[in-house]
N, C-alpha and C positions, 0 to 999 in steps of 0.2 A: 669797400667797407662791409658790405653784406657778407662777402666771402670770409673776411677776418672774424666777424661775429660767429659765423657758423663753425669756423675752425676752433674758436675758443670754447664753443659748446660741445665740441667733440664730433661734429659731423664731418665726414670725408669730403674733400673738394669734389665739385662736379666733374664728371668725365668730359673732357673737351670733345666737342662734336667735330672740330676741325683739326686735322693733323697736317703738319708740313710735310712736304715730299721732296726728296732730292732726286730729280729725274736722271734717267740714264741717257747717255749720249746716243742720238739717233742719226748715224751718218755724220753729215756736216751740220745738222740742226741740233740745237739743244734748247729745251724749254727752260728758261731761267727761273720761272716761278709757277708752281702749280698748287692748287688747293684740293685736297681730298676731304670730302665732308661725309662723315658717317652719321646718318640721320635715322638709323633703324629703330631707335628707341623713342622717336618723337611721337607722342600719343595724346598731347593736350595743348592748350593755348600757351602755357608757360614754356613748354619745350619748343614750340614753334617760335616764340619770342627769342629764345636763345639762338636759334638758327638765324633769325633776322639780325640780331646784334652781331653775331660773330661773322656772318657773311658780309654784312655792311662794312665791318672793320677789315675783313680780309680782302675784299675786292678793291679797296683803296690802294692796296700795295701791289696789285697785279699790274704788271707792265703789259705793253702791247704783245699780242700773240701768246698770251698765257693760257692756262688750262684750269678749268674747274670741273671736278668729278664728284657727283653726289651719289651715295649709296642709300637705298631704302629697301624695305621689304615689299613684296608684291601685295598690294592692298587687298586684292580679291582672295588671297589665301589666309588672311588674318580674321579670326573669329570675333575678336573684340571689336565692337563697332567704332569706338573712339579711336583706337589705335589705327584701324583701317582708314578712317576718315582723314586723320592727320597725315598718314603716309601718302595718301592721294594728293594732299595739298602740296607736297614736295615737287610733284610733276609740274604744277602750275608755276611754282617758284623757278624751277630750272628752265622751263621754256621761256618765261619772261626775262629772266636774267640773261639768257643767251641772246635775246634781241637787244638788251641794253648794252652788252659788252661786245657785240659783234662788230661794231664799227672800229674797235681797236684790234680786231683780229683774234680776240679771245673767244674760246669755245667753252660751252657749258653743256654737260651731258649727265644723264641720270641712269644708273644701273640698278634695276630692281631684282633683288635676289629672293630665292624661295625659302631659305631656311637660315638658321643662325650658324652658318659656317664661318670659320676664320676668314678674314678678308684676304689673307695670303693665298687662299684657294682661287682667288680671282686675279692673280698677279698678271697673267697674260692680258686680260681685259684692261686692267689698270694701266699697264705699260702702254697699251695701244692708245687709250684715251687721254693720257698725259704726255704724249709724244707728238712730234711733228707729223707722224704718220696719219693722224686723224684731223689734220688741219681744216678739212672741208666738211667735217661732221659736227653739228652743233644743234642744241635744242632737242636732242633725241632721248627717248626713254626706252632703254633696251632691257628686256627680261633675260636674266641669266638663271637657269635652273640649278638644282642642287647636286648635280653629278660632280664628282671630284675630277678636275681637268687632268688629262694625261700629260706627262712630260714629253719632251721631244721637240723636233723641228721638222722641216720639210726636206731634209737632205736625202731621205730614202723613199720619198713619195713619188708616185706616178700620177701626173696631173694631165687632164684633157681640157683644153679650152676651145669650145666651138666659136667660130667667128674670130679665131685667134690672130688673123692677119689684119684685122681692122684697127681703128684707133684705140678704143678701150681694150680690145682683145690683145693687141700687141704689147700694150703697157703691162697688162696682166701677165702675159707670157714672160716678159723680161723680169718682172718682179719675182715671180715664182722661181725662175731659173737662178736669179741672184740669191735666193734662199737655199739653193742646192737641189731643187726638185728636178726630176726628169719630166719635160713638158712636151705634149703632143698638140700641135696646132691642127684642129679639125675644121676645115673650111672647104668651100666649093673649089673644085680643081682649078678654076680660072684664077684663084688667088695665090697660086704657087710662086709666081714671080715676086709678088708683093711680100711674101713670107720669107724669101731668101735671106734678106739681111738679118733675120731673127735666128736663123738656123745655127746650131753649134753641136758640140758633142752632147749637150743636155737638151737640145730642142730639135724636134723633127716635125715634118709636115705630112699629113695624110689627107688627101683630097676626097671629099664625099659630099654629095647632095643629100642633106639630112632629111629632106622631104620625101626621098625615094626609099622605100622600105628595103629593097635589095641592097642599095648602096650603104644604107645605115647599118644593116646587119653585117655587111662585109667589113665595114670600118671596125665594128666591135670585135669581130673574129680576128682581124689583123692585130688589134691591140692585145687581145688575149694571147695570141700566138707569140707576139714579140715581147710583151711586158707582163702578161699573166693577170693583171688586175688594173683597176682604176681607183686610186686612193682619193683623188679629188676630181670631181666632174663639175666643170663650170659651164653652164648653159648660157653663153653670151651672144650667140648668133641672133640677129634680128634685122628687120627692115621697117621702113615707113612707106605708106602709100596714102597720102593725105587728101581728103575731100570731106565736105560736110556730108552727113548721112543722107540728106535729100538728094545730093548729086553724085554720090559715090558709085563708081562702076562696080559691078559684082566681082570682077576679077581683082580689083583692089582689095576688097574684103577677103576673098579667098586666099590670095597670096600672103597677106599679113597673118591670117589665122594659121595657115599651113606652116609657115616658117617660124613665127614667134611663139606658137603654142603647141600645135599638134606634134611637130617634130621634136620639140623639147620634151614633152611628156613621153612620147614614144621612145626616144633615145634613153631616157632615164629608166623607164620601166623595163626595157629590153636589157639594159646593162644589169639591172637588179635581178631579173629572171635568170640571166646567165651566171649569176654569182660573181660578177666582175668587181662589184663594190664591196670590199670586205668590212668586217667589224672595225669601227673607228673611221669609216669613210666619211667624206664630205661631199654634199651636193649643194651648189650655189647657183641661183638663177639671177640673171640681170633683168630686173623690173624697171620701174621708172616712177618718179613722182606723178607723172601723168596718169599712172594706174591708180593713184591715190586721190588726186584732185580732179582728174578729167582734163581734157584739153580740146579747144575748138578745132573741129575738122579732123579729129583723130579717134573716132568711135571704135574703129577696128584695132588700132594700136593700143588704145587704153584698155580695151576689153582683154587683150592678151596680157598686158602688164599687170592688170588687176588679178587676172586668173593665176598668174605665176605666184603672186603673194598668197592667194588662196590655196594653191597646190602645195606650197611650202608648209603652210599652217596645218593643212589636213594630213599630208603625207608624213609629217614629223611624228605624229602619234604612232603610226605603224612602224616607222623606222627606228624609233627610240629603243624598242626591244632588241634591235639588232646592233645597237651602238653606232648607228649612222645618223648624222645630222643633216638637215636640209633647211636652207635659209634663202632669203632673197635680198638683193641689194637694189635700192631705188635711187639711181643717180638723178640729180637735178640738172641745172644748166652747166654742161661740161663743154669745154672748148675742144671739140674734135674738128677735123678738117671739114666735115660737112657743115658744122655750125659756123665756121669762119666765113662761109659764103653768104650768110644772112646779112641783111642791111644793118649798118652800124647802129642806128637808133634802136632797132629791135634788140640788138645785143646789149646795148647800154641799159635798156629798160629791164631786160631779163636779169642783169647783174643787180640792179637796184631792188629787185624783188627778193633778195636774200638778206639775212641778218648780217652776213659778212661783206655785203655789197661788192661781190666779185664773182667771177665764174670759177668753176673747178677745172681741174686738169684730168686727163685720162689716168695719170699716175695716182690721183686721189682715189679713184675707183679701184685701181690695182692694189693699193695698200689695204683697202677694206677686204678685197678678195683674199689677200694673203693672210689677213687677220682671221677671217672665218675658216680658212683652210688649215690653220695651225692646230696641232693636237691639243693645245691648251685652251682652245675655244669650244671644247666639247659641251660645256654647259649652256651654249647658245643654240637653240633649236626651234624651228618653226617661226622664226622672227623675220621682220623686214627692217633692214638698216638703211635709213635715208642718208645718202651722201650728197647733200644738196646745199650746203652752206647756210642752213636755217631758212630755206625757202618759205615764203609766206603762203605758197600754194599748198592747200591741203593740210596746213599746220593745225 
């Protein structure tokens, strides 16, 4: 009735905050219903009430395994206090709604953009978060800056995946190769047998101990000689050596720091110094939600994973001028071969600590890697993307 009266008085109808979305087919998966919510103009209580009403109506029709994507402005970049305040409220709504809908397999994510670009400039991001590719990402608030994304795909890209013969690494290698990329598995020489099933005309193996400066530089020289560049560098290699801080042997500390952090930074810096990573390059580090929330008996591991988040955030400022992005991915509870050896009750408990009440797969991390590697993800830089099923840890 209110809308009819306003129309008779000559007022234009309110711009709908929610638009329906016809999803594209993602392999064998297809999201039957997704809501995209444009909340950039929410700046007062009345606007927020519209969001409440329309979201309340919209979620009633969302079937299991649906998608909700909310757009907002970055509150800290808005000078108007009221506008900034109510833009920040959307983060609370998205995180809470993710927990409410998680039991149905539905994900809710927020993308905070920097300026009033057309939302078509975020099509790669939108496609990812409204497809099955982001099935284990929910309750996240991702900042997307205002650079215009570049068109293209991964078919002409040279990608290096350290630790590429392991569980998450091998899934990432296969996903990038499926996108048409040329992929180099950079792993310790002892992993060559494990890597053999992955090898193809698109995938090769180069053995190197990345904690050894000579071996690391030889790897980079070999890549330069054979391929000329590294378009996508994925720093995935890592280990755990768990003990409480009080009882941790010194060599446990040293090993984890050396492999998970020192070698990662050294490899990245050396590749940059050699000019191997060109304009438009991508650097992606594998962090962990443990680096956000901490974890009992893992002070060494969590130190490295927190540091990788900090490295991405700080290094992004320098690399932005070169057109290179650097981000971190923080996996949650992922069913790798190592995790499957854990006691059953421990695994069940870990699953129940997520909004989606399930564990993730290495393929979930691989999808996130491929998304951040895509040329169209240029506007995401210095961010940490949690692939954790909406874990309550560190939320």
